[in-house]
N, C-alpha and C positions, 0 to 999 in steps of 0.2 A: 410543395407537399405540406399538408397540416401535420403536426406531430401527433401521432397516437399514443394513448395511454392504455396499456393492457395489464390485466391482473391474474390472468390465469394461463397455464401452459396451452390450453386449447385455443384461447384467443390469440396467444403468440404464434402458434402454428398457422393459424388462419392468416394473420398479418404478414407472415414470412412466406407464404406460398409463392409469390413470384421469385424465380431464380435470379438472385442478384448477388454481388459480392458484398457479404455482410461483415461488418466490424462491431465488436463488442467492447463496451466500456463498462466493467463491473464497479459498482460504488456501493456504499452503505447509506448514501443521502447525505444530507446536511452539507450541501456542495459549496465549494469555493472556486477561485480562480485556477488552482491547480486542477481540479476536476475538469473544468471547462477547457483546459489546454488539452486534456486528453481527447475530449470530444472533437476539437478542431483538427487534432492530428487525425482522428478517425474519419472526419469529414474528407479530408485530403486523400485517404487511402482507400476509400471504399465507396460503394454505391448506396448501401443502406446502414445507417448508423443506429445501433441499439444500445441504450444505457440501462443498466438494470440498477434498481434501488432496492436493497434488501439488506436489512440488519441480521446477520447471520448469527443465530444463537449459538451455533456449534463451536464458534471460535472464541467464546467468552467463557472465562472461568466464573464459578459461582460468586466469587467476591468481586468481580469486575463490573463495569458500568453498562452492562446490556439494557437494563430496565431504564436508565437515565440517558442513554446515548441520544443526542438531539436529533429529532425527527421533524423535518421541515419540508414536507412533500410538496406543498402547493408552491412555495418558493422555488424548490428544486426544479419543477416542471417548467416553470417560467424562464429559468436560467438556461435549461437544456434546449427549450424551444429557440431561444435567441442565439444559442451556440450551433444550431443547426442539426440537433438531434432528430431522428425520424420516428423512433419508437421508444418509449419508456416502458420497461417491464418491471412492474412493482407487485411482486406476488406476496401473499400473506404467508405467515409462517407454516401453516398447514397446507399450503400449496407446494412449498419446496419440500416439506418433510411431512407428507401425508400420514406416515407411520414412523415408528422410532427407527432412526438411521443405524441400522445393524451393520450395513456395508460402508466402510470408510476407506479414505486414501491416507495410508501411512507413509509419508515421505521418509527417505533414508536419514537415519539418525546423524550421520556426519555432516549433513547439511541442515537439518531441520530441528535437531536438538541441541543446537549451540546458540549462543547470543539470546535472541527473542525466544527461541524455542526452550531454552534453558530457564529462563525467566517465566515463561508462560507455557507450561508444559500442555501439549495438545493442540496448541493454537495453530500450528501449520496443518495438522490432520483436519481441523475444521475449515481452514481456508481451502486446501485442496478439495476436499469433498464438495463444498458448495461450488467451487469454481468449475469442477469437473461436471457437476449437474447443470450449471448454467451453460457450459459448452455443449452439453448434449441437448439442452432444450433450444439454444439459438443457432448451433452449427455454424459459427463464424469462420471466415476465412482468415481473419486476423482479430487479435484482442490487444487492447493498449493498457498498459500499467505504468504507473509513475516510479521513478527511481527513488523517491523518498522512502518507500517500503523496499529497501535494497534486497534484503533477505528473501522477502516475499517473492519478488521478481525472479530471483535465481531459483527458488524452489518450484515456482510455476513453470519456468522454463524447462527445469529438469523433469517435471511430471510431463509435460507435452512431449519432450523428447523420448522418454523411456516408455510412455504409453503409445507412441506412434501416432499422435493426434495430428490431423492435417490442419494445423492452426499456426500462423505466425504470431509470435509474441513480439510486440512492438514496445519499446521502453521510452519514456518521456522525461526530460529533464525535471528536477524539483523546482517548484515555483516558490519564489520567496518575496516577502514584503521588504521594503527599503532598508529595514534594520538587518536583513539577512535571515530572519525567523522563516523557517520552512513552513508554508501553508499547510494546516492541518484542521480537520473537523474539531479535534479536541482543544484547539486554541480558544474555542468559545468559552472554555472553562476559565479562562484566565481573565482577570481584571485588568484595567489599563497599566497599573504599576507592575503586575506580574508579566504583562505582555512586553513591557520594556525590558525587564529582566530576561525573558526568555531568549532574547537575541544573543545572550551569552553563550548559548550552546553552540551556535554556529562559529561565534568568535573563537571559542576554545578548540574547535576542530580545525578551523583555518589556521590557528597559531601551530597546531601539531603539524598540519600538512606542509606549512611553510618550513618548519625546522627539519622535516624529513627531506623536503626537496633541497635543502642546502647541505645536506650530507649525513645527517643523524640517522643512525639505524638501529639505536638501541630502542627497539619498539616498546618493550615493557616499561622502561623508564618514561618514554613519551606518554604512554597510557596513564601511568600513575600520576604524572604531572599534570595531565589534563583532568583527571578525576579529582585530585587535590585542588585544582583551580575552581572546579564546579562546586566541590564540597564547602570550600571557604566562603562561598557566595550563596550558600543556603540550599543548594541542590542536594538531591539524593541520588547518585548515579547507580544504575543497575550495572552497566558496562561501558567501558570504552575500549575498543579493539581495533588494531591495525590488521587487516587481513588482505588476502589476494583477491582481486576483483573477480576472478574467473569462478572461484569455488568457495571463498571465504575460509580457506585453510590458511595455516600460519604464514605470516608475511615472509618474504625473502627478497633480498635485493636484485634489482634487474626486471622486476615484473610490475605490472600495473597494480597498484595498491588502492585500498579504501580505508578509511577510518569510519566506524560506525559506533553510535552511542545511543543510550537510552537513560534518561535520568528524570526524576520527579522534581517539580517546582511547586511548592504549596499544594501538593496533592495531585497535581496534574501531570500525567505521564507524557513526555514527548520523546520522539526519536529523530534522529538526523544522521546524514552521512556526508561524506565528501571524497570524491575520487582524486587521485594524484599519482 
């Protein structure tokens, strides 16, 4: 099957007419090996793989990088075709938002207004609103999301559960380069020297996880030490937090935990996490 590229909801509906097991991989483009791993998982799990490419204005604050976010559409399509994608849905802004979006999905504050949501107010409202619209357009049986955006994964799962959507959310492990740096579209903002430095984020989280697994449970002290480690090396941390994997509430012993972090390196904001 030759990959189709569609740009309107009407074209998408026509392309989806055959009743098949659809799997959606939502992206904002500027694809890398991490995105392609999601497509390969989708290929294994479904009959029809749809990847969306849409830079969602609704999840960017006015001071953030919506205008400069890298857009590499032709290359993205080449990569998606090689990875086994069947349909690329690449709508224009006015196709997704033909009128001001008055109806929005506001996820619960205890999950969405912490960590990323505290630093980026309204971010998860923008994410949930566009993802729900994509779900309504594609009507997938499954959707695949990466664990690098750990809080986003939990927020989307919660939305699907609470709104009784007939969609299975499949998670994919974070893909890293040999240094440990999590692959991200924003890594393209880094020069070679900064990219080498960026591996320090994963190293810092790995050190914290190792100490926790060795018996340390003074989570606040571990978080402070990790922030100090990053700050001493020129980073500007937004947060380092040890939380429960299930709901991102305060860590407690005897439960699966995750450490999440966001920090700026020379103006580029990177996020990462590590389960333990």
